[in-house]
Backbone as numpy.savetxt, mean C-alpha at the origin, in Angstrom:
# Nx Ny Nz CAx CAy CAz Cx Cy Cz
48.36 -3.65 8.81 47.50 -2.47 8.81 48.40 -1.24 8.81
48.26 -0.43 7.78 49.16 0.72 7.64 48.34 1.95 7.31
48.98 3.10 7.47 48.38 4.35 7.06 48.63 4.58 5.58
47.79 5.36 4.94 48.06 5.69 3.53 49.46 6.32 3.37
50.08 6.02 2.22 51.42 6.53 1.84 52.55 5.79 2.55
52.23 4.76 3.34 53.29 3.98 3.98 53.96 3.06 2.95
55.19 2.64 3.30 55.91 1.64 2.51 55.73 0.29 3.19
55.44 -0.74 2.40 55.15 -2.06 2.93 56.03 -3.08 2.23
56.53 -4.04 3.02 57.36 -5.12 2.46 56.84 -6.46 2.95
56.64 -7.38 2.00 56.30 -8.77 2.33 57.49 -9.64 1.91
57.83 -10.61 2.77 58.96 -11.50 2.48 58.55 -12.94 2.72
59.03 -13.83 1.84 58.80 -15.25 1.99 60.14 -15.97 1.92
60.31 -17.02 2.70 61.53 -17.83 2.68 61.16 -19.26 2.32
61.89 -19.88 1.42 61.57 -21.24 0.97 62.84 -21.98 0.59
62.82 -23.28 0.75 63.90 -24.14 0.27 63.28 -25.14 -0.69
64.11 -25.70 -1.60 63.59 -26.64 -2.55 64.69 -27.31 -3.34
64.27 -28.08 -4.31 65.21 -28.82 -5.16 65.47 -28.01 -6.43
66.72 -27.76 -6.68 67.07 -27.02 -7.87 66.69 -25.56 -7.73
66.34 -24.95 -8.85 66.00 -23.53 -8.87 64.63 -23.30 -8.22
64.61 -22.39 -7.25 63.36 -22.02 -6.58 62.87 -20.70 -7.19
61.64 -20.71 -7.68 61.08 -19.53 -8.33 59.89 -18.99 -7.50
59.69 -17.69 -7.64 58.66 -17.00 -6.84 57.71 -16.21 -7.76
56.43 -16.22 -7.39 55.44 -15.37 -8.07 54.45 -14.84 -7.02
54.50 -13.55 -6.81 53.58 -12.94 -5.85 52.20 -12.72 -6.49
51.19 -12.90 -5.66 49.81 -12.70 -6.10 49.08 -11.74 -5.17
48.18 -10.99 -5.78 47.24 -10.15 -5.00 45.84 -10.64 -5.32
45.12 -11.07 -4.27 43.77 -11.61 -4.45 43.77 -12.71 -5.51
44.84 -13.58 -5.43 45.00 -14.77 -6.28 45.24 -14.44 -7.75
45.58 -13.21 -8.03 45.97 -12.82 -9.38 47.46 -12.49 -9.38
48.21 -13.01 -10.38 49.65 -12.75 -10.45 49.92 -11.26 -10.58
50.94 -10.82 -9.84 51.40 -9.44 -9.94 52.55 -9.41 -10.94
52.41 -8.74 -12.06 53.49 -8.73 -13.06 54.82 -8.26 -12.47
55.87 -9.02 -12.75 57.22 -8.64 -12.33 57.55 -8.93 -10.89
56.57 -9.42 -10.09 56.82 -9.67 -8.66 57.30 -11.10 -8.50
58.60 -11.34 -8.78 59.12 -12.70 -8.84 60.34 -12.91 -7.94
60.45 -12.12 -6.90 61.56 -12.28 -5.95 60.98 -12.65 -4.59
61.82 -13.07 -3.65 61.30 -13.44 -2.33 60.67 -12.27 -1.57
60.96 -11.08 -2.00 60.44 -9.90 -1.30 59.56 -9.10 -2.25
58.40 -8.64 -1.72 57.50 -7.76 -2.48 57.43 -6.43 -1.76
57.81 -5.38 -2.44 57.79 -4.04 -1.85 56.65 -3.22 -2.46
55.89 -2.59 -1.63 54.83 -1.68 -2.06 55.14 -0.32 -1.47
55.46 0.60 -2.31 55.77 1.95 -1.87 54.55 2.86 -2.00
54.41 3.76 -1.05 53.30 4.73 -1.07 51.96 3.99 -1.16
51.72 3.09 -0.21 50.52 2.24 -0.24 49.25 3.10 -0.15
48.30 2.75 -1.00 47.01 3.43 -1.03 45.90 2.38 -0.96
44.65 2.87 -0.94 43.52 1.98 -0.80 43.47 0.93 -1.90
43.92 1.31 -3.09 43.90 0.37 -4.20 44.82 -0.82 -3.96
45.80 -0.67 -3.06 46.73 -1.75 -2.77 46.18 -2.74 -1.75
45.02 -2.45 -1.16 44.45 -3.37 -0.19 44.14 -4.72 -0.83
44.30 -5.77 -0.05 43.94 -7.08 -0.55 44.73 -8.17 0.16
44.55 -9.39 -0.34 45.27 -10.54 0.22 46.49 -10.81 -0.67
47.66 -10.94 -0.03 48.91 -11.20 -0.74 49.44 -12.57 -0.35
49.98 -13.28 -1.34 50.60 -14.59 -1.10 51.65 -14.82 -2.18
52.59 -15.70 -1.87 53.63 -16.05 -2.82 53.45 -17.50 -3.27
53.54 -17.71 -4.57 53.52 -19.06 -5.14 54.98 -19.45 -5.41
55.43 -20.53 -4.74 56.83 -20.95 -4.81 56.91 -22.26 -5.59
57.79 -22.30 -6.56 57.92 -23.47 -7.43 59.39 -23.90 -7.49
59.65 -25.24 -7.35 61.00 -25.77 -7.62 60.88 -26.83 -8.71
61.86 -27.72 -8.78 61.86 -28.70 -9.86 60.81 -29.80 -9.65
60.28 -29.88 -8.41 59.39 -30.99 -8.10 57.94 -30.58 -7.80
57.73 -29.37 -7.28 56.39 -29.04 -6.79 56.16 -27.53 -6.81
54.89 -27.18 -6.61 54.48 -25.78 -6.48 53.65 -25.65 -5.21
54.01 -24.69 -4.39 53.30 -24.43 -3.15 52.88 -22.96 -3.10
51.78 -22.72 -2.43 51.33 -21.33 -2.22 51.41 -21.01 -0.74
52.01 -19.89 -0.42 52.13 -19.49 0.99 50.77 -19.12 1.56
50.74 -19.00 2.85 49.54 -18.46 3.48 49.35 -17.02 3.03
48.09 -16.64 2.87 47.81 -15.27 2.47 47.82 -14.33 3.67
48.26 -13.14 3.43 48.22 -12.08 4.44 47.47 -10.89 3.84
46.74 -10.19 4.66 45.92 -9.08 4.15 46.60 -7.75 4.48
46.68 -6.93 3.48 47.15 -5.56 3.65 45.93 -4.66 3.78
45.86 -3.96 4.89 44.78 -3.01 5.14 45.37 -1.62 5.21
44.88 -0.74 4.36 45.32 0.67 4.35 44.22 1.47 5.01
44.53 2.09 6.12 43.50 2.72 6.95 42.93 3.97 6.29
41.75 3.80 5.67 41.02 4.90 5.06 39.62 4.92 5.65
39.20 6.10 6.09 37.89 6.21 6.74 36.77 5.82 5.80
35.74 5.15 6.31 34.60 4.82 5.46 33.75 6.06 5.17
33.22 6.14 3.95 32.30 7.21 3.58 31.19 6.60 2.73
30.02 7.23 2.77 28.84 6.67 2.13 28.73 7.11 0.69
28.41 6.15 -0.17 28.06 6.45 -1.55 26.54 6.43 -1.72
25.89 5.41 -1.18 24.43 5.28 -1.26 23.88 5.02 0.11
22.95 5.88 0.53 22.31 5.72 1.83 21.13 4.75 1.73
20.75 4.13 2.85 19.52 3.31 2.84 18.30 4.19 2.60
17.23 3.59 2.11 16.00 4.31 1.78 14.86 3.83 2.66
14.04 4.77 3.11 12.86 4.41 3.88 11.82 3.72 3.01
10.83 3.10 3.65 9.88 2.30 2.88 8.57 2.18 3.64
7.48 2.05 2.87 6.16 1.71 3.41 5.76 0.36 2.83
5.46 -0.59 3.70 5.18 -1.97 3.26 3.94 -2.52 3.92
3.33 -3.48 3.23 2.16 -4.15 3.79 2.58 -5.27 4.74
1.73 -5.55 5.69 1.93 -6.70 6.58 2.10 -7.96 5.74
3.10 -8.78 6.10 3.35 -10.03 5.39 4.33 -9.92 4.25
4.68 -8.71 3.84 5.65 -8.55 2.75 7.06 -8.51 3.31
8.04 -8.22 2.45 9.45 -8.15 2.85 10.02 -6.80 2.47
11.05 -6.39 3.18 11.75 -5.13 2.87 13.24 -5.37 2.98
14.00 -4.69 2.13 15.45 -4.78 2.16 16.04 -3.38 2.24
16.90 -3.17 3.21 17.68 -1.93 3.32 19.09 -2.22 2.83
19.65 -1.32 2.03 20.99 -1.50 1.48 21.79 -0.22 1.63
23.07 -0.38 1.95 23.99 0.75 2.01 25.22 0.41 1.17
25.72 1.39 0.44 26.92 1.22 -0.36 27.92 2.29 0.06
29.13 1.84 0.43 30.19 2.75 0.84 31.01 3.14 -0.40
31.32 4.42 -0.50 32.10 4.88 -1.64 33.57 4.59 -1.50
34.06 4.65 -0.28 35.47 4.38 -0.04 35.63 3.89 1.40
36.86 3.53 1.74 37.14 3.02 3.09 37.80 1.66 3.03
38.68 1.41 3.97 39.39 0.14 4.00 38.47 -0.97 4.45
38.72 -2.16 3.89 37.98 -3.35 4.30 38.94 -4.30 5.01
38.42 -5.17 5.89 37.00 -5.43 6.13 36.29 -4.28 6.83
34.98 -4.23 6.61 34.14 -3.24 7.27 33.14 -3.96 8.16
32.87 -3.34 9.30 31.82 -3.84 10.18 30.53 -3.07 9.92
29.43 -3.79 9.80 28.12 -3.17 9.58 27.19 -3.63 10.69
26.77 -2.68 11.50 25.79 -2.99 12.55 24.50 -2.25 12.23
23.51 -3.02 11.77 22.19 -2.44 11.51 21.43 -2.33 12.82
20.73 -1.21 12.95 19.99 -0.96 14.20 18.57 -0.54 13.90
17.65 -1.01 14.76 16.30 -0.47 14.80 16.22 0.43 16.03
16.04 1.72 15.80 16.18 2.66 16.91 17.62 2.62 17.38
17.82 2.26 18.65 19.18 2.10 19.18 19.56 0.65 19.39
18.64 -0.28 19.09 18.89 -1.70 19.35 19.54 -2.36 18.14
20.67 -3.05 18.33 21.30 -3.76 17.21 20.39 -4.85 16.65
20.36 -4.96 15.33 19.60 -6.01 14.66 20.55 -7.06 14.09
21.64 -6.61 13.48 22.65 -7.53 12.94 24.04 -6.95 13.18
25.01 -7.84 13.26 26.43 -7.46 13.27 27.12 -8.31 12.21
27.77 -7.67 11.25 28.46 -8.44 10.21 29.75 -7.73 9.84
30.77 -8.53 9.57 32.06 -8.02 9.09 32.26 -8.57 7.69
32.42 -7.65 6.73 32.45 -8.04 5.33 33.68 -7.50 4.62
34.12 -8.24 3.63 35.23 -7.80 2.79 34.70 -7.04 1.57
33.55 -6.43 1.72 32.97 -5.61 0.67 32.55 -4.27 1.27
32.14 -3.36 0.41 31.68 -2.05 0.86 30.16 -1.92 0.71
29.49 -3.05 0.60 28.03 -3.06 0.47 27.44 -3.99 1.52
26.36 -3.54 2.14 25.69 -4.37 3.13 24.18 -4.20 2.98
23.46 -5.30 3.14 21.99 -5.28 3.07 21.41 -6.05 4.24
20.20 -5.66 4.61 19.44 -6.40 5.62 18.03 -6.57 5.08
17.51 -7.78 5.15 16.16 -8.08 4.68 15.31 -8.53 5.86
14.13 -7.96 5.98 13.17 -8.36 7.00 11.98 -8.96 6.26
11.71 -10.23 6.51 10.64 -10.94 5.82 9.40 -11.07 6.70
8.26 -11.30 6.04 6.99 -11.53 6.75 6.74 -10.43 7.78
6.71 -9.20 7.29 6.62 -8.04 8.17 5.36 -8.05 9.01
5.51 -7.56 10.24 4.38 -7.34 11.14 4.41 -5.88 11.57
3.31 -5.43 12.18 3.19 -4.02 12.53 4.32 -3.55 13.43
4.80 -4.44 14.31 5.84 -4.03 15.25 7.21 -3.83 14.59
7.34 -4.22 13.32 8.58 -3.93 12.61 8.69 -2.46 12.22
7.61 -1.72 12.33 7.66 -0.28 12.02 8.64 0.40 12.96
9.37 1.37 12.44 10.32 2.11 13.27 11.38 2.75 12.41
12.43 3.24 13.07 13.54 3.88 12.38 14.73 2.91 12.33
15.45 2.95 11.21 16.58 2.05 10.99 17.79 2.86 10.50
18.99 2.37 10.83 20.23 2.93 10.31 21.33 1.89 10.48
22.48 2.15 9.89 23.61 1.24 10.02 24.83 2.02 10.50
25.59 1.40 11.40 26.86 1.96 11.88 27.98 1.19 11.20
28.88 1.91 10.53 29.94 1.28 9.76 31.29 1.58 10.43
32.06 0.51 10.65 33.39 0.65 11.25 34.42 -0.03 10.36
35.67 0.39 10.52 36.80 -0.31 9.88 38.06 0.02 10.65
39.21 -0.37 10.10 40.47 -0.17 10.82 40.77 1.30 11.06
40.29 2.16 10.19 40.54 3.60 10.35 39.59 4.24 11.34
38.47 3.58 11.62 37.50 4.13 12.56 36.80 2.97 13.25
37.51 2.29 14.17 36.91 1.13 14.84 35.79 1.52 15.79
35.81 2.74 16.30 34.76 3.24 17.19 34.84 4.77 17.17
33.72 5.43 17.17 32.35 4.89 17.21 31.82 4.47 15.85
32.62 4.63 14.79 32.13 4.33 13.45 31.39 5.52 12.87
30.90 5.33 11.64 30.12 6.38 10.99 28.70 5.86 10.82
27.74 6.75 11.02 26.33 6.36 10.99 25.68 6.82 9.70
24.87 5.97 9.15 24.09 6.33 7.97 22.95 7.25 8.35
22.25 7.71 7.34 21.01 8.45 7.58 20.00 7.54 8.27
19.15 8.13 9.09 18.07 7.39 9.74 16.88 7.34 8.79
16.37 6.13 8.53 15.23 5.97 7.62 14.09 5.30 8.38
12.89 5.47 7.86 11.68 4.98 8.54 11.05 3.85 7.74
10.72 2.80 8.45 9.92 1.72 7.90 8.52 1.80 8.51
7.52 1.91 7.65 6.13 1.90 8.10 5.45 0.65 7.56
4.99 -0.20 8.47 4.28 -1.43 8.10 2.80 -1.20 8.36
1.98 -1.42 7.34 0.56 -1.10 7.46 -0.31 -2.30 7.09
-1.50 -2.33 7.70 -2.55 -3.26 7.29 -3.28 -2.64 6.11
-3.49 -3.38 5.03 -4.21 -2.81 3.89 -5.66 -2.53 4.25
-6.30 -1.58 3.57 -7.72 -1.35 3.84 -8.57 -2.52 3.37
-9.56 -2.87 4.17 -10.52 -3.93 3.84 -11.92 -3.37 4.05
-12.76 -3.46 3.05 -14.12 -2.94 3.15 -14.99 -3.97 3.87
-15.60 -3.54 4.95 -16.44 -4.44 5.75 -17.92 -4.22 5.50
-18.30 -3.04 5.00 -19.69 -2.75 4.63 -19.70 -2.06 3.29
-20.26 -2.72 2.28 -20.28 -2.17 0.93 -21.44 -1.18 0.77
-21.29 -0.17 -0.12 -22.43 0.70 -0.41 -23.54 -0.09 -1.09
-24.78 0.28 -0.82 -25.95 -0.44 -1.31 -26.69 0.37 -2.38
-27.25 -0.33 -3.36 -28.04 0.33 -4.40 -29.32 0.92 -3.80
-29.80 2.01 -4.43 -30.95 2.73 -3.91 -31.94 3.03 -5.03
-33.22 3.07 -4.68 -34.27 3.60 -5.54 -34.99 4.66 -4.74
-34.99 5.90 -5.23 -35.61 7.01 -4.49 -36.53 7.78 -5.44
-37.43 8.55 -4.82 -38.33 9.41 -5.59 -37.58 10.65 -6.06
-37.99 11.25 -7.15 -37.39 12.53 -7.54 -37.52 13.56 -6.42
-36.43 14.24 -6.13 -36.43 15.24 -5.07 -36.16 14.68 -3.69
-36.11 13.36 -3.55 -35.84 12.74 -2.24 -34.33 12.65 -2.01
-33.90 12.62 -0.75 -32.47 12.47 -0.48 -31.99 11.05 -0.77
-30.71 10.93 -1.09 -30.07 9.62 -1.32 -28.71 9.65 -0.67
-28.34 8.54 -0.06 -27.06 8.49 0.66 -26.43 7.12 0.52
-25.14 7.12 0.19 -24.34 5.90 0.14 -23.30 5.94 1.25
-22.99 4.79 1.83 -21.99 4.74 2.90 -21.13 3.49 2.75
-19.96 3.56 3.37 -19.01 2.45 3.34 -18.34 2.37 4.70
-17.95 1.16 5.09 -17.17 0.96 6.32 -15.95 0.12 5.97
-14.81 0.48 6.54 -13.56 -0.22 6.20 -12.65 -0.26 7.41
-11.78 -1.28 7.41 -10.73 -1.38 8.42 -9.38 -1.27 7.73
-8.32 -1.09 8.52 -6.97 -0.95 7.98 -6.21 0.10 8.78
-4.91 0.17 8.54 -4.09 1.13 9.28 -4.49 2.56 8.92
-4.77 3.35 9.94 -5.14 4.76 9.74 -3.89 5.57 9.33
-4.14 6.71 8.65 -5.45 7.22 8.25 -5.95 6.57 6.97
-7.25 6.30 6.96 -7.90 5.80 5.75 -8.44 6.99 4.96
-8.26 6.94 3.64 -8.75 8.01 2.77 -9.86 7.45 1.87
-10.83 8.31 1.54 -11.98 7.90 0.76 -12.15 8.83 -0.44
-12.46 8.24 -1.59 -12.81 9.03 -2.77 -13.97 8.33 -3.48
-15.10 9.07 -3.56 -16.28 8.54 -4.23 -16.24 8.86 -5.71
-16.81 7.93 -6.51 -16.86 8.09 -7.96 -18.30 7.94 -8.43
-18.66 8.73 -9.44 -19.96 8.62 -10.11 -19.70 8.30 -11.57
-20.16 7.12 -12.00 -19.89 6.65 -13.36 -18.40 6.74 -13.68
-17.56 6.32 -12.71 -16.10 6.24 -12.83 -15.40 7.59 -12.88
-16.10 8.67 -12.63 -15.47 9.99 -12.54 -15.44 10.40 -11.07
-14.28 10.88 -10.57 -14.21 11.28 -9.16 -15.15 12.44 -8.86
-15.80 12.38 -7.71 -16.70 13.43 -7.26 -15.92 14.41 -6.39
-15.90 15.66 -6.78 -15.14 16.67 -6.05 -15.64 16.79 -4.62
-14.71 16.74 -3.67 -15.05 16.90 -2.26 -15.70 15.69 -1.62
-15.91 14.61 -2.37 -16.57 13.42 -1.82 -15.52 12.50 -1.22
-15.05 12.84 -0.03 -13.91 12.16 0.58 -14.22 11.66 1.99
-15.48 11.38 2.26 -15.86 10.87 3.57 -16.42 9.45 3.43
-16.75 8.85 4.56 -17.31 7.50 4.53 -18.71 7.48 3.93
-19.36 8.64 3.88 -20.72 8.74 3.35 -20.76 9.79 2.24
-21.52 9.47 1.18 -21.77 10.46 0.13 -23.27 10.63 0.00
-23.73 11.88 0.11 -25.16 12.13 0.10 -25.58 13.10 -1.00
-26.79 12.91 -1.46 -27.42 13.81 -2.43 -28.68 14.34 -1.77
-28.80 15.67 -1.64 -29.91 16.25 -0.88 -31.25 16.04 -1.58
-31.29 16.24 -2.90 -32.54 16.09 -3.64 -32.21 15.42 -4.97
-32.39 14.11 -5.03 -31.96 13.34 -6.20 -32.82 13.68 -7.41
-32.16 13.79 -8.57 -32.82 14.02 -9.84 -32.41 12.93 -10.82
-33.05 12.94 -11.99 -32.73 11.91 -12.98 -31.27 11.96 -13.40
-30.68 13.17 -13.37 -29.26 13.29 -13.75 -28.33 12.63 -12.75
-28.83 12.32 -11.55 -28.01 11.65 -10.53 -28.05 10.13 -10.67
-28.87 9.62 -11.57 -28.95 8.18 -11.75 -27.64 7.64 -12.33
-27.20 6.49 -11.83 -25.97 5.89 -12.35 -25.29 5.03 -11.32
-24.01 4.80 -11.56 -23.22 3.91 -10.72 -22.32 4.71 -9.78
-22.29 4.30 -8.53 -21.48 4.94 -7.50 -20.57 3.89 -6.87
-19.34 4.28 -6.61 -18.39 3.43 -5.90 -17.43 4.32 -5.14
-16.64 3.71 -4.25 -15.67 4.45 -3.47 -14.36 3.69 -3.44
-13.25 4.41 -3.50 -11.92 3.84 -3.34 -11.43 4.20 -1.94
-11.07 3.18 -1.17 -10.54 3.38 0.18 -9.04 3.08 0.13
-8.23 3.99 0.64 -6.79 3.82 0.55 -6.11 4.25 1.85
-4.89 3.76 2.02 -4.01 4.26 3.08 -2.60 4.30 2.51
-1.60 4.42 3.38 -0.23 4.58 2.89 0.28 3.36 2.15
-0.36 2.20 2.33 0.17 0.98 1.74 -0.59 0.43 0.55
-1.90 0.68 0.46 -2.68 0.05 -0.60 -4.01 0.77 -0.75
-4.78 0.35 -1.76 -6.12 0.88 -1.98 -7.02 -0.26 -2.41
-8.33 -0.07 -2.20 -9.30 -1.10 -2.56 -10.56 -0.42 -3.08
-11.17 -1.02 -4.11 -12.41 -0.53 -4.69 -13.60 -1.20 -4.02
-14.63 -0.41 -3.76 -15.88 -0.99 -3.27 -16.64 -1.62 -4.43
-17.68 -2.34 -4.11 -18.61 -2.79 -5.14 -19.38 -1.58 -5.67
-19.98 -1.73 -6.84 -20.73 -0.63 -7.46 -22.16 -0.65 -6.94
-22.63 0.54 -6.52 -24.02 0.70 -6.09 -24.73 1.59 -7.11
-25.95 1.24 -7.43 -26.71 1.97 -8.45 -27.78 2.84 -7.80
-27.89 4.08 -8.28 -28.96 4.96 -7.84 -29.99 5.07 -8.97
-31.23 4.73 -8.66 -32.35 4.89 -9.59 -33.30 5.91 -9.00
-33.69 6.90 -9.80 -34.62 7.94 -9.36 -35.95 7.68 -10.08
-36.92 7.18 -9.34 -38.21 6.80 -9.93 -39.33 7.23 -8.99
-40.39 7.78 -9.59 -41.56 8.14 -8.79 -42.26 6.87 -8.32
-42.64 6.84 -7.07 -43.33 5.67 -6.53 -44.73 5.57 -7.16
-45.10 4.38 -7.54 -46.43 4.17 -8.13 -47.50 4.36 -7.05
-48.62 4.99 -7.39 -49.70 5.15 -6.40 -50.28 3.80 -6.01
-50.75 3.71 -4.78 -51.28 2.45 -4.27 -52.51 2.73 -3.42
-53.54 1.95 -3.65 -54.76 2.03 -2.85 -54.82 0.86 -1.88
-55.26 1.12 -0.66 -55.32 0.07 0.35 -56.46 0.34 1.32
-56.74 -0.67 2.12 -57.70 -0.54 3.24 -59.11 -0.13 2.77
-59.58 -0.74 1.68 -60.95 -0.42 1.23 -61.98 -0.84 2.27
-62.98 0.04 2.46 -63.99 -0.21 3.50 -65.32 0.38 3.04
-66.38 -0.43 3.09 -67.73 0.06 2.77 -68.32 0.65 4.04
-68.68 1.91 3.97 -69.22 2.61 5.14 -70.72 2.31 5.28
-71.29 2.54 6.46 -72.73 2.28 6.67 -73.62 3.02 5.68
-73.21 4.16 5.20 -74.04 4.93 4.27 -73.85 4.50 2.83
-73.07 3.41 2.60 -72.88 2.91 1.26 -71.69 3.49 0.52
-71.07 4.51 1.09 -69.87 5.07 0.47 -68.69 4.11 0.71
-67.63 4.27 -0.12 -66.45 3.41 0.01 -65.25 4.29 0.38
-64.63 3.90 1.48 -63.43 4.66 1.91 -62.18 3.81 1.64
-61.10 4.51 1.26 -59.82 3.84 0.96 -58.68 4.79 1.29
-57.48 4.22 1.39 -56.27 5.02 1.65 -55.39 5.01 0.40
-54.76 6.16 0.17 -53.88 6.34 -0.99 -52.45 6.64 -0.52
-51.49 5.97 -1.14 -50.08 6.31 -0.93 -49.41 6.43 -2.29
-48.27 7.18 -2.34 -47.58 7.38 -3.61 -46.41 8.32 -3.46
-46.01 8.94 -4.56 -44.91 9.90 -4.55 -45.40 11.20 -3.93
-44.60 11.83 -3.08 -45.06 13.03 -2.36 -45.41 14.18 -3.31
-46.38 14.97 -2.84 -46.72 16.26 -3.46 -47.15 16.10 -4.92
-48.12 15.22 -5.12 -48.67 14.99 -6.45 -50.19 14.94 -6.37
-50.81 15.16 -7.51 -52.26 15.00 -7.61 -52.56 13.70 -8.33
-53.33 12.84 -7.69 -53.71 11.56 -8.27 -55.21 11.57 -8.55
-55.60 10.75 -9.52 -57.01 10.61 -9.85 -57.44 9.18 -9.54
-58.54 9.06 -8.77 -59.09 7.77 -8.43 -60.13 7.42 -9.49
-59.97 6.23 -10.05 -60.89 5.76 -11.07 -61.57 4.48 -10.61
-62.84 4.27 -11.10 -63.63 3.09 -10.72 -64.12 2.39 -11.99
-64.29 1.06 -11.87 -64.77 0.26 -12.99 -65.50 -0.95 -12.45
-66.47 -1.41 -13.23 -67.18 -2.63 -12.85 -66.71 -3.83 -13.66
-65.92 -3.56 -14.71 -65.51 -4.65 -15.59 -64.01 -4.65 -15.93
-63.23 -3.73 -15.32 -61.80 -3.59 -15.54 -61.47 -3.15 -16.97
-62.52 -2.70 -17.69 -62.29 -2.19 -19.05 -62.68 -0.72 -19.15
-63.85 -0.42 -18.67 -64.33 0.96 -18.71 -64.10 1.61 -17.35
-63.35 2.72 -17.35 -62.97 3.38 -16.10 -63.56 4.78 -16.05
-64.02 5.14 -14.84 -64.61 6.46 -14.61 -63.88 7.13 -13.45
-63.53 8.39 -13.65 -62.88 9.14 -12.57 -63.91 9.50 -11.52
-63.60 9.13 -10.27 -64.52 9.41 -9.17 -63.99 10.49 -8.24
-62.78 10.98 -8.52 -62.30 12.09 -7.71 -60.80 12.27 -7.77
-60.35 13.52 -7.69 -58.91 13.78 -7.56 -58.50 13.77 -6.09
-57.23 13.50 -5.84 -56.68 13.56 -4.48 -55.36 14.33 -4.54
-55.26 15.40 -3.75 -53.99 16.13 -3.62 -53.17 15.43 -2.55
-52.27 14.61 -3.02 -51.50 13.74 -2.10 -50.25 14.48 -1.63
-49.94 14.37 -0.32 -48.73 14.98 0.24 -47.74 13.90 0.65
-48.11 13.10 1.64 -47.25 12.02 2.11 -48.05 11.09 3.00
-47.44 9.95 3.32 -48.10 9.00 4.21 -49.31 8.38 3.56
-50.36 8.16 4.35 -51.63 7.61 3.86 -52.67 8.73 3.85
-53.28 8.94 2.71 -54.32 9.96 2.58 -55.65 9.26 2.28
-56.67 9.58 3.06 -57.97 8.93 2.93 -58.79 9.57 1.80
-59.52 8.70 1.08 -60.44 9.16 0.02 -61.75 8.39 0.16
-62.88 9.07 -0.04 -64.20 8.45 0.05 -64.92 8.60 -1.28
-65.30 7.45 -1.81 -66.08 7.44 -3.06 -67.56 7.52 -2.70
-68.17 8.67 -3.03 -69.59 8.88 -2.72 -70.50 8.43 -3.85
-69.88 7.90 -4.91 -70.69 7.46 -6.07 -70.97 5.97 -6.06
-70.60 5.30 -4.99 -70.72 3.85 -4.96 -72.05 3.35 -4.46
-73.01 4.23 -4.19 -74.30 3.82 -3.66 -75.00 2.89 -4.65
-75.48 1.75 -4.14 -76.24 0.82 -4.95 -75.42 -0.02 -5.90
-74.09 0.09 -5.85 -73.22 -0.69 -6.74 -72.85 -1.99 -6.04
-73.07 -3.12 -6.73 -72.81 -4.42 -6.09 -71.31 -4.75 -6.02
-70.59 -4.36 -7.04 -69.15 -4.57 -6.99 -68.48 -3.48 -7.83
-67.25 -3.17 -7.46 -66.52 -2.08 -8.12 -65.02 -2.28 -7.92
-64.26 -1.99 -8.98 -62.79 -2.00 -8.92 -62.28 -0.57 -8.91
-61.13 -0.38 -8.22 -60.56 0.96 -8.13 -59.09 0.93 -8.57
-58.67 2.06 -9.11 -57.25 2.28 -9.40 -56.92 3.75 -9.25
-55.64 4.05 -9.07 -55.19 5.45 -8.97 -54.15 5.70 -10.06
-54.23 6.88 -10.65 -53.23 7.27 -11.65 -52.88 8.73 -11.46
-51.77 9.09 -12.07 -51.33 10.49 -11.94 -51.86 11.30 -13.10
């Protein structure tokens, strides 16, 4: 282990039969011209780092010496910092750091917060950590402390990055299709679970509705132009999900007659229901072919009573209401 610009000498001693020849290697590659028992490296720099050994050959055999490592003490510096990430539960994440320079081996201690997660010593300037099958508790801040011969302690620290592990949104209550009267209110709603905050965007016929970003979307007075398909996209930091499509139909309720009753005086009383704030006409027939109007009804809401005073002496009669 030397400082930059130092002079370094490696020497090997060997005996053999006949002529003994030498070939020095760096990282198992022959060094051109390095064929004497001594290898001198002047002005050693980071590029000279590596494992050195001598291959010795005589008339009978070839042997390789034990390798020795030359370490030139250069401080580690970062080329690529780790990156933060947002991941879904059950997925995997990998943090990677690449050092631009520095003597090896390097120590890499990955930490979550201040707690060590891994300790590794590598003969490279790149280190990665993978966390598989993520759970919510894996969320937190991560960084790596890098050490080497030039800075054994405290080392250099990478940027602090954040891992956020989230549950994807799941819709638990889908919006339901509606049929409403013209002018009546209409409302769609959705319920969902997942890691907060959950975001909502409602769509009408696949076009986003401006400002429709709540769990409920309402129309104060539905018109025919509001008829169509409605859906909502629920999202969070990790994923998004589409609801089922709900259809809005705007249709006037058909009038309905009920509770027919023959009164003691021979008149017939009945109740009318239908679309609010309309005028309906009650018609009567004895044969379901010929119909006679027996009275108009100004209908508001609920059940409105109507009395047919023309039914005296009639043995049977059919009734209907129309607008």
